[in-house]
N, C-alpha and C positions, 0 to 999 in steps of 0.2 A: 466540424463543420461541413455541412454538405457542400459542395463546389455551385456555381450557379448553372453549369451544363450539364450537372447530373439532374437537378433540381427541373430544369426545361426539359429535361428528357422525360423524366418519368411523369411530368405534368401533361404533357402532350400526349405522351402515349393515356393517360387516363380521360383527357376530355378529346381525343383522337382529334389533336389537330397538328400543323406542322409550326417550327419554328427558325428564325434566321437569325444568326448573330450582326447585330451593329457594333460594328469596333471603335467607330468615333465615340459612344455613349458608353459602350462596356453595358447594352441592356440585350434581349433578343426582342424580336418582334414576333407576334403571334400570328397563324393566317390559315384560312380554311383550305386553302389550296396551296400545294408544294409548288410555288414556283419563286426564281429569282427575279422576276420585273421590281426593277425599284419603282419606286413612286407610282405605284397602281395602286389601285384598292385594293382589299383583300384584307388587311393589318385590322385586326379587331382587338389587340392589344399587345401590352409592354412587357416583360419581365425583367425584371434589377433587384440586384442587393442593396440592402439600407445598411452604409457602411456605420460600423460601430454598434447597429444593433443586433447585428448575427440574424437577419431576417430577411426573406424575398418579399418583393410586392409584386403583385399579378394586379396589371390594373389596365381598365378598358378605356378609351379617347374620352368617353363622356365624365370619368373619373378623373383621368389626365388633366383635362381642362378646368375642372372645378378644382381641383388641388392647385393648380397652377396660380388660380384668380384668388382661391380661398388661402394658402399659405403664403402664395405671393416667394414661389420656387424653394420652399423650405419644405422637406417631405413630412407627410404625414405621419405620428408613432406609429409600431406594430401594433397590430394588436394581437392578442392571444400569451 
């Protein structure tokens, strides 16, 4: 299986954005600009591994907020 960091690098090259790892959650944030200012605007999405399903999830803020309410902390199943 492809690693999360390899997937994020390939994804960012494809959509022309930047990524920054979040070590506390094992996710990557996606940004339009390459800066390291934490808690600043500019993050438009996140990438994470869905454990046990061998797939990656790329989500936007709106999708993550909707999922949190809809699934009450349970991630939605992988599509595809």
